[in-house]
C-alpha positions, 0 to 999 in steps of 0.5 A, spaced: 115 845 260 110 840 262 111 833 261 109 831 254 106 824 251 111 818 251 109 816 244 108 819 238 112 825 240 119 829 239 123 832 245 128 837 243 134 838 248 140 841 249 146 840 254 149 847 255 155 846 258 157 841 253 155 845 247 151 839 245 143 839 242 139 833 241 132 830 239 129 824 243 123 821 239 118 815 240 113 813 235 107 808 237 100 809 234 102 813 228 108 808 226 102 803 226 098 807 222 104 808 217 106 801 217 098 798 216 098 801 209 102 795 206 102 788 208 110 788 210 114 782 212 117 783 219 124 785 216 121 790 211 116 793 216 122 794 221 127 797 216 121 802 214 119 803 222 127 805 223 127 810 217 120 813 219 123 814 226 130 817 223 126 822 219 122 824 225 128 826 228 131 829 222 125 833 221 125 836 228 132 839 226 128 844 221 126 851 224 121 854 219 114 852 218 112 849 212 120 846 211 120 839 209 125 833 210 126 827 205 129 821 207 130 816 201 134 810 199 137 809 192 139 802 191 142 798 186 141 790 185 138 789 192 132 786 195 129 793 197 128 798 190 126 804 194 125 807 200 122 814 201 120 817 208 118 825 209 117 830 215 113 836 214 110 840 220 110 834 224 106 830 219 110 823 217 109 818 211 113 813 208 113 806 204 118 801 201 118 798 195 121 791 195 122 784 192 118 779 196 121 773 192 129 775 193 127 777 200 125 770 202 131 767 199 135 772 204 138 769 211 133 771 217 137 777 219 140 779 212 145 785 212 144 792 210 148 790 203 143 785 202 137 789 203 139 795 199 145 792 194 149 798 192 145 803 195 146 811 197 142 815 202 139 822 200 137 827 205 133 833 202 132 839 206 126 843 203 127 850 206 123 857 205 126 861 200 131 864 199 135 858 202 131 853 198 133 846 197 139 843 200 141 835 199 146 831 201 148 824 198 152 818 202 153 811 201 149 806 204 154 803 209 154 801 216 150 796 220 143 800 220 140 806 217 142 809 223 149 808 222 148 811 215 145 817 217 150 818 222 155 818 217 152 823 213 152 828 218 160 826 219 161 827 211 156 832 208 155 836 214 161 835 218 158 835 225 160 830 230 153 826 231 151 820 235 144 816 233 141 810 236 134 807 233 130 801 236 124 798 234 120 793 238 114 789 237 109 788 242 101 786 243 099 793 242 103 794 235 110 796 233 114 802 237 120 805 235 125 810 239 131 814 237 136 819 240 140 824 236 145 828 239 150 833 236 156 837 238 156 844 235 162 847 239 164 853 233 157 855 231 150 854 230 144 858 227 148 861 221 154 862 224 160 859 221 163 852 224 170 853 224 172 846 225 170 839 227 174 835 233 171 828 234 176 827 240 174 834 243 173 832 251 166 835 251 163 831 245 167 824 248 163 825 254 156 826 251 158 820 246 160 815 251 153 817 256 149 817 250 151 811 247 149 807 253 142 808 252 138 801 251 133 799 246 128 797 251 129 805 254 128 807 247 122 803 245 118 802 252 112 806 252 111 806 260 118 811 260 117 818 259 122 821 254 124 826 259 126 820 264 131 817 258 135 824 258 135 824 265 138 817 266 143 819 260 146 826 262 143 829 268 148 826 273 153 830 270 150 836 266 144 840 266 139 838 261 135 843 258 128 841 255 127 846 249 120 844 246 116 838 244 113 836 238 107 831 236 107 827 230 101 824 226 101 820 219 100 825 214 099 823 207 098 829 203 094 826 198 087 828 196 083 829 190 084 836 190 091 835 190 091 830 185 086 834 180 092 840 181 097 835 179 093 833 173 091 839 171 099 841 169 099 836 164 098 838 157 091 836 154 094 830 150 097 827 156 091 827 160 087 824 155 092 818 155 091 818 162 084 816 161 082 809 162 076 805 158 071 807 163 073 815 162 076 815 169 083 816 171 086 812 177 091 815 181 094 810 186 098 813 192 104 809 194 104 812 201 097 810 204 095 805 199 089 809 196 087 809 189 083 816 187 079 816 181 078 822 177 073 822 172 076 825 165 070 829 163 071 833 170 078 835 168 075 839 162 070 843 166 
């Protein structure tokens, strides 16, 4: 395959001799578009950037068009009350709700526990029928969101997984890069996985090599995604590039969609939504836009 762009792209790969597959991603302008919807402080901005990068890598595991991946942090007594991101056919979106006053009272580098309190990470795969929805929930534990997602694969999916994510700010904006590698020795694509062996020699080798990736390599936009993989793995193994997928900001709110949602409510509920001006104002948390629908038009 030809070399893909170094930003706003996901590159899928396999290491056949080690029974491993993975994704490497780097986000730039698309990430900036998502972050620009709200005036996030740097700490919250970086947490959201990490979450969006993770969502891109997890979403790239989906194989069927129209499938959706949602990553959501459910929290209790933390600075962040809600974090939500999703991926659908290359389109990404995400936002964070947080307490500015509590954030100001935290240290410069607050821990994951301080930010999320007693939190849980929910990862939801919405797949075409008959498979439908599959959700896994794990505690928000570790030093980062990436570690929490890594724990999800071990606890819920029982797949040895390595995840690394880095976020960097430059004069041109914020960039984020990530690497996800998984060991699938006993089954994939619907076949039963017979056992998980975290100390399997195949996996130990790939985990060591993958762990050597640096934050600078993941976020440096001048470095291609292919070059990252060659640096990490090609000295001892064949790295097979499978496919590239571009990413865009993809908030799916629009007037037609909002009208469709409102139309599902009973007439009494719709009447209660109408303000003194005779309109219904709907705010989209993802893109920070307000959509105004006239109450009279809903009766047409």
